[in-house]
Each structure stands twice: as structure tokens, then as C-alpha cells.
C-alpha positions in Angstrom: -75.0 16.1 22.8 -73.7 13.5 25.3 -72.4 14.9 28.5 -69.9 13.2 30.9 -72.7 12.8 33.5 -74.9 11.1 31.0 -72.0 8.9 30.1 -71.6 7.9 33.7 -75.3 7.0 34.1 -75.4 5.1 30.9 -72.5 2.9 32.0 -73.9 2.6 35.5 -77.1 1.2 34.1 -75.3 -1.1 31.7 -73.2 -2.4 34.6 -76.3 -3.1 36.6 -77.9 -5.0 33.7 -74.7 -7.1 33.3 -74.7 -8.0 37.0 -78.4 -8.8 36.8 -77.9 -11.1 33.9 -75.0 -12.8 35.7 -77.0 -13.5 38.8 -80.2 -14.5 36.8 -78.1 -17.2 35.2 -77.8 -18.8 38.7 -80.9 -17.6 40.6 -83.6 -18.9 38.3 -87.2 -19.5 39.5 -86.5 -22.9 41.0 -83.8 -21.4 43.3 -86.2 -18.6 44.3 -89.1 -21.0 44.9 -87.3 -23.7 46.8 -84.4 -22.0 48.5 -84.4 -18.2 48.7 -88.1 -17.4 49.4 -88.4 -20.1 52.1 -85.1 -18.9 53.6 -86.2 -15.3 53.7 -89.6 -16.3 55.1 -88.0 -18.4 57.9 -85.3 -15.8 58.7 -87.9 -13.1 58.9 -90.1 -15.1 61.2 -87.2 -15.9 63.5 -86.2 -12.2 63.5 -89.7 -11.2 64.6 -89.7 -13.8 67.3 -86.4 -12.4 68.7 -87.8 -8.9 68.6 -90.9 -9.9 70.6 -88.9 -11.7 73.3 -85.1 -11.5 73.5 -83.6 -15.0 74.0 -80.8 -15.7 76.4 -78.2 -16.0 73.7 -79.1 -12.5 72.4 -78.9 -11.0 75.8 -75.4 -12.5 76.4 -73.7 -11.3 73.2 -71.7 -8.1 73.2 -73.5 -6.4 70.4 -71.7 -3.0 70.9 -68.4 -4.8 70.3 -69.5 -7.0 67.4 -71.3 -4.6 65.1 -68.3 -2.2 64.5 -66.2 -5.1 63.3 -69.0 -6.2 60.9 -69.3 -2.6 59.6 -65.5 -2.4 59.2 -65.5 -5.5 57.0 -68.2 -3.9 54.8 -66.2 -0.7 54.5 -63.2 -2.4 52.9 -65.4 -3.5 49.9 -66.6 -0.1 48.7 -64.4 1.7 46.2 -64.7 4.7 43.9 -65.8 3.5 40.5 -65.3 5.6 37.3 -66.7 3.0 34.9 -63.9 3.7 32.4 -63.1 1.3 29.6 -60.1 0.4 27.4 -61.6 2.2 24.4 -61.8 5.5 26.4 -58.1 6.2 25.8 -59.1 7.1 22.2 -61.1 10.2 23.3 -61.4 10.6 27.1 -57.6 11.0 27.6 -58.0 14.0 25.2 -60.6 15.4 27.5 -59.4 15.4 31.1 -62.4 17.4 32.3 -64.6 14.5 31.4 -62.5 12.2 33.5 -62.7 14.6 36.4 -66.5 14.7 36.0 -66.6 10.9 35.9 -64.6 10.8 39.1 -66.9 13.2 40.9 -69.9 11.1 39.8 -68.1 8.0 41.1 -67.6 9.6 44.5 -71.2 10.5 44.7 -72.2 7.0 43.7 -69.9 5.5 46.3 -71.5 7.7 49.0 -75.0 6.5 48.0 -73.9 2.8 48.0 -72.3 3.2 51.5 -75.4 4.9 52.9 -77.5 1.8 51.9 -74.8 -0.9 52.6 -74.2 0.4 56.1 -77.7 1.5 56.8 -79.3 -2.0 56.3 -77.2 -3.9 58.8 -77.4 -1.1 61.4 -81.2 -1.1 60.9 -81.3 -4.9 61.5 -79.1 -4.7 64.5 -80.8 -1.6 66.0 -83.2 -3.5 68.3 -80.3 -5.5 69.8 -78.2 -2.3 70.3 -81.1 -0.4 71.9 -82.6 -3.1 74.1 -79.6 -5.3 75.0 -76.7 -2.7 75.0 -78.8 0.3 76.1 -77.4 2.6 73.4 -79.3 5.8 72.7 -80.7 6.8 69.4 -78.3 9.7 69.2 -75.3 7.4 69.8 -76.4 5.1 67.0 -76.9 8.1 64.7 -73.4 9.4 65.5 -72.0 5.9 64.9 -73.7 5.6 61.6 -72.5 9.0 60.4 -69.0 8.3 61.6 -69.0 5.0 59.7 -70.1 6.6 56.5 -67.4 9.3 56.8 -64.7 6.8 57.6 -65.8 4.6 54.7 -65.6 7.6 52.3 -62.2 8.5 53.6 -61.0 4.9 52.9 -62.6 4.8 49.5 -61.1 8.2 48.4 -57.8 7.5 49.9 -57.4 4.1 48.1 -58.6 5.8 44.9 -55.9 8.6 45.2 -53.2 6.0 45.8 -54.3 3.7 42.9 -51.5 3.3 40.4 -49.0 5.5 42.2 -46.9 2.8 43.8 -45.8 -0.7 42.9 -44.1 -3.7 44.4 -43.0 -3.8 48.0 -43.5 -0.1 48.5 -47.2 -0.4 47.6 -47.7 -3.4 49.9 -46.0 -1.6 52.8 -48.0 1.6 52.3 -51.3 -0.4 51.9 -50.5 -2.3 55.1 -49.7 0.8 57.1 -52.8 2.6 55.8 -55.1 -0.4 56.6 -53.8 -0.7 60.2 -54.1 3.1 60.7 -57.6 3.1 59.3 -58.6 0.1 61.5 -57.3 1.9 64.6 -58.9 5.2 63.8 -62.3 3.6 63.1 -62.5 1.0 65.9 -61.2 3.1 68.8 -64.1 5.6 68.7 -66.6 2.9 67.9 -65.5 0.5 70.7 -64.1 2.7 73.4 -66.4 5.6 73.1 -69.6 3.8 72.1 -71.5 5.3 75.1 -69.8 8.7 75.1 -71.8 11.1 72.9 -69.3 13.9 73.3 -66.3 11.9 72.2 -68.2 10.4 69.3 -69.2 13.9 68.2 -65.6 15.0 68.3 -64.5 11.9 66.3 -67.2 12.6 63.7 -66.1 16.3 63.5 -62.5 15.3 63.0 -63.6 12.7 60.3 -65.6 15.3 58.5 -62.7 17.8 58.4 -60.4 15.0 57.1 -62.9 14.0 54.5 -63.3 17.6 53.3 -59.5 18.0 53.0 -59.3 14.7 51.0 -62.1 15.8 48.7 -60.3 19.1 48.2 -57.2 17.4 46.9 -58.9 14.4 45.4 -61.4 16.5 43.4 -58.8 17.8 41.0 -56.0 15.2 41.3 -54.8 13.4 38.2 -56.2 10.0 37.3 -54.0 7.0 36.5 -56.0 5.7 33.6 -54.4 2.3 33.2 -54.8 1.5 36.9 -58.5 2.6 36.8 -59.2 0.4 33.7 -57.6 -2.6 35.4 -59.6 -2.0 38.7 -62.9 -1.5 36.8 -62.3 -4.7 34.8 -61.6 -6.7 38.0 -64.7 -5.2 39.7 -67.0 -6.1 36.7 -65.8 -9.7 36.5 -65.7 -10.3 40.3 -69.2 -11.7 40.6 -68.7 -13.9 37.4 -65.5 -15.3 38.8 -67.1 -16.1 42.1 -70.0 -17.9 40.5 -67.9 -19.8 38.0 -65.1 -20.7 40.4 -66.8 -24.0 41.3 -67.4 -24.9 37.7 -64.3 -23.9 35.8 -60.9 -25.2 36.9 -58.8 -22.2 37.7 -55.2 -22.0 36.3 -52.6 -20.3 38.4 -51.2 -17.1 37.0 -47.4 -17.4 36.5 -45.6 -14.2 37.6 -41.9 -13.7 37.4 -40.5 -11.6 40.2 -37.3 -11.4 42.2 -37.7 -13.5 45.4 -37.0 -12.0 48.8 -34.6 -14.8 49.9 -31.6 -15.7 47.8 -32.3 -12.8 45.4 -29.1 -13.5 43.4 -29.5 -17.3 43.3 -26.3 -17.9 45.1 -25.1 -21.4 45.9 -25.8 -23.0 49.2 -23.4 -26.0 49.0 -19.9 -26.4 47.6 -20.6 -29.7 45.8 -22.1 -29.7 42.3 -23.4 -33.2 41.9 -27.0 -33.7 40.8 -28.3 -34.7 44.3 -26.8 -31.7 46.0 -28.1 -29.3 43.3 -31.5 -30.9 43.7 -31.4 -30.4 47.5 -30.4 -26.8 47.0 -33.3 -26.2 44.6 -35.7 -27.7 47.0 -34.5 -25.6 49.9 -34.8 -22.4 48.0 -38.2 -23.3 46.7 -39.4 -24.2 50.2 -38.0 -21.1 51.9 -39.4 -18.8 49.2 -43.0 -20.2 49.5 -44.9 -18.3 52.1 -47.6 -21.1 52.4 -45.0 -23.7 53.3 -43.2 -21.3 55.7 -46.5 -20.6 57.5 -47.3 -24.3 58.0 -43.7 -25.1 59.0 -43.3 -22.2 61.5 -46.7 -23.0 63.0 -45.7 -26.6 63.5 -42.4 -25.6 65.1 -44.1 -23.1 67.4 -46.8 -25.5 68.5 -44.4 -28.3 69.1 -41.9 -26.1 71.0 -44.7 -25.0 73.3 -45.8 -28.6 73.8 -42.2 -29.7 74.8 -42.0 -26.9 77.3 -45.2 -27.9 79.0 -44.4 -31.6 79.7 -42.0 -33.3 82.1 -38.4 -34.2 81.0 -38.9 -37.9 80.1 -42.0 -37.0 78.0 -40.2 -34.1 76.4 -37.4 -36.5 75.3 -40.1 -38.8 73.8 -41.7 -35.8 72.0 -38.4 -34.9 70.4 -38.4 -38.3 68.6 -42.1 -38.2 67.8 -42.1 -34.7 66.5 -39.0 -35.5 64.4 -40.9 -38.4 62.8 -44.0 -36.2 62.2 -42.0 -33.4 60.7 -40.0 -35.8 58.5 -43.2 -37.3 57.2 -44.7 -34.0 56.3 -41.5 -32.9 54.6 -41.5 -36.1 52.6 -45.0 -35.5 51.4 -44.1 -32.0 50.4 -41.0 -33.3 48.6 -43.1 -35.7 46.5 -45.4 -32.9 45.5 -42.5 -30.6 44.6 -40.6 -33.3 42.8 -43.7 -34.0 40.6 -43.8 -30.5 39.2 -43.2 -30.1 35.5 -40.2 -28.0 35.9 -38.4 -30.6 38.0 -39.5 -33.6 35.9 -38.1 -32.2 32.7 -34.6 -33.1 34.0 -33.5 -36.8 34.0 -32.8 -37.2 37.7 -31.5 -40.6 38.7 -33.1 -42.4 41.7 -29.9 -41.9 43.7 -29.8 -38.2 43.0 -33.5 -37.8 43.9 -32.9 -39.7 47.2 -29.8 -37.6 48.0 -31.7 -34.3 47.3 -34.6 -35.4 49.6 -32.3 -36.5 52.5 -30.0 -33.4 52.4 -32.9 -30.9 52.2 -34.8 -32.7 54.9 -31.7 -32.7 57.2 -31.3 -29.0 57.0 -35.0 -28.2 57.3 -35.3 -30.3 60.5 -31.9 -29.4 62.0 -32.8 -26.1 63.7 -36.1 -27.2 65.3 -34.5 -30.5 66.4 -31.7 -28.5 68.1 -34.2 -26.3 69.8 -36.4 -29.3 71.0 -33.4 -31.3 72.3 -32.0 -28.3 74.2 -35.4 -27.8 75.9 -35.6 -31.5 76.6 -32.1 -31.5 78.1 -33.0 -28.5 80.3 -36.1 -30.2 81.5 -34.2 -33.4 82.4 -30.9 -32.2 83.9 -31.1 -28.4 84.1 -29.3 -25.6 82.2 -26.0 -27.4 82.0 -27.5 -30.2 79.9 -29.1 -27.9 77.2 -26.1 -27.4 75.0 -24.8 -31.1 75.3 -28.3 -32.3 74.5 -28.4 -30.2 71.3 -24.9 -31.3 70.3 -25.8 -35.0 70.8 -28.9 -34.4 68.7 -26.8 -32.9 65.9 -24.5 -35.9 66.0 -27.4 -38.4 65.9 -29.2 -36.6 63.2 -26.1 -36.3 61.1 -25.4 -40.0 61.6 -29.0 -40.8 60.4 -28.4 -38.7 57.4 -25.1 -40.5 56.5 -26.7 -43.9 57.1 -29.7 -43.1 54.8 -27.4 -41.8 52.0 -25.4 -45.0 52.1 -28.4 -47.2 51.6 -29.0 -48.1 48.0 -31.8 -46.1 46.4 -35.0 -47.9 45.2 -35.0 -48.3 41.5 
């Protein structure tokens, strides 16, 4: 009769065979013969040469500061896997003790994987840590044990939280948990790398925390739907990575309430087509985090540049940065206006031009006021900052009116 442990090992072997078939489809004998084997041979020879005589670049690197960051990145990839499937809801949900056994086997499997995944890089870096940094073998052993314990705490913690929260609450909790984990792991590994006593205390505290989490996580309920989704994503991760350069990816359309303008309120009083188009563009721009990151980075860098140059050059930079920002906004407008959702409406050339001009005016207004105020301060002092910003507003508004009165290109 099949037992839950046997079911876990059967699915583990099947998952390994699936991953092996996926990678064999790419790493055929020609890749091994011409790329991988020569690369491994050359890398091994270079590593042996470094071990025999440490080069200057190896002696100058802070290995004790770099290897904890590398190990921290590896810790984020290991998660508890239960190898559950969609069809399991037909019988496994009727046997919760089987799910608990699968979870315990998954925790043990995660521990074995982390022992190997963390042990290999530490074994490779051991000569540098011993010879260059002067760490003792006991200190490396404590660091290895603490890394394994911290990795298991992270894996079990993320597993216990899987499926419990959604939306912005989940993102906030995930961010807080990640920052707390980074601090708890890096502080002992960086600040107490040479202090055996403090490393031992950190390891003891980590073991106690891990035992408490195991005590509660051993019998906690499993969110089956979330586990199935996570297992499916894990199984297909390598396939997606290999096929990402071959198959064109299609963006997944998700409908969600935006953070800004959550009730889609109007921004302008007028209701003509050009004003409505400008309003749509402003909302789309401010709701897109990628555009905001680029725009805020441009504003920050340009503001710093204006503060570092003399007054006349600052005045010149205001005009130059305005032209540069206007050019980028025009390119972004063309990309946005070419989207299918926008093109389905019969916009006239005059309406399209009005939408572009109005939206560009408001997007550039705040940075231009800031730049002009700084330039006025650099030229004539504090008393000229506000008048310079007011003059900039008048000039920029005049350019907007002049551009709108020009006939649109047909």
C-alpha cells in the first residue's frame, strides 16, 4: 500500500527527471564538448593557480564582506516544496495527515538542498577566507551553521505565510519580513565575523527560533490552492527561463484598482476630446511605476546638476533640461498613443495634439519651477527664487498657448 512518504519520493524522482529532460534539450553533447567541458577545465585550472599563489586582486578583495551577501542571495531561492498537484484535491484533501507528512518530508528535503547549495560556495571560497581574511575554521563552521539555520527559518516562514494574505497587505508583510531577515542575517555575518562568542550566541538564538517555528509549522494548516500554484510555478521556472529567448512573451493583463485616482475622478473641467485625452495620459503616466522611476530619476539627477553649477550655467541648464524632458515625454506619448485601447477611438489630429501639449505641460511644470527657483537663487540670491519660478510659469504657459494655437499636422 502506498504511503505518503513513498508518494513524496515518487514525485521527487519524477520532478528530477522532468528537469533533467528540460536541460538535456538544451545541453546536448555539442554544448558539453565545445562549451561546458572546456569552460570547467579552464576554470578549474585558474582556480588551482590562484590557490598555489594568491594574486594581488585576490588579496585586495574583502572576502569576509562579500561571501555573506552571496549566501544571502542563495537563501532567497530555497523554499519548502510539497510536490502537490491539482488532482490531489480529489483524495489528499480528505486525508490531512498525508498533507502533513508531505510537508514534513518537504522540510527535510529543503534542509538537504540548503546543506549542499550553501556548502559548495563556502567550500570554494574557503581558501580565500582562511588565507586572505585570516578566519579560523571554527568561525567558518559557525557561519555555515548559522546560514543553514537562517535559510530554514526563511523557508519555513515563507511557507507558513503562503496563501494567508493578499494584495497590499501581503506586499507590506513580505517587505518587512525580508528587511528584518536581511538585518538579522547580515549583522552577525558581517559585524561579528571574527568574534566566535557572538557568532555562537547568534547561532544559538537562530536554533531556538527555528525549533519554535518547527513546533508551530509542523502542525499548521496547509493552504492547498496556494501550494498548488507555487509548485506549478517552481516546476515551470526552468522551462520558462530556457524558452524566454525563443517564444515571444505576452503580458498578463490584470485588473486591479490603482493606487492613484482610485475613483477615476476628473482632473480638468473641460470635456472636449483633447482635454479628456490629456487626462487619460496623465493618469496612465502617474499609475505606471516604470515611467515614474525614470521620470523621478531624471528630475533628481537634473536638480543636483543645477545646484552644482554657477548661476549662468544653471539658467542654461533649465532650458536644456526642459528640451530633454520634453523630448522624452514626446517619445513616451507616441508609444502610449499607439496602444490598441487608445487607437480604437477616432481621435482627430487637433485633439491628439491638444492632449499631448496639455499633459506635457503639467508633467514638466513642477520640475521646471524647481529648476528655475534654484537658478534664480544661484544668480541673485534668495529674493530671486520665487520671481524666477513665477517667470518660468508664465513663459511655459505662453509656450503652451502658442503651441495649441498652431494648426495640427494632418
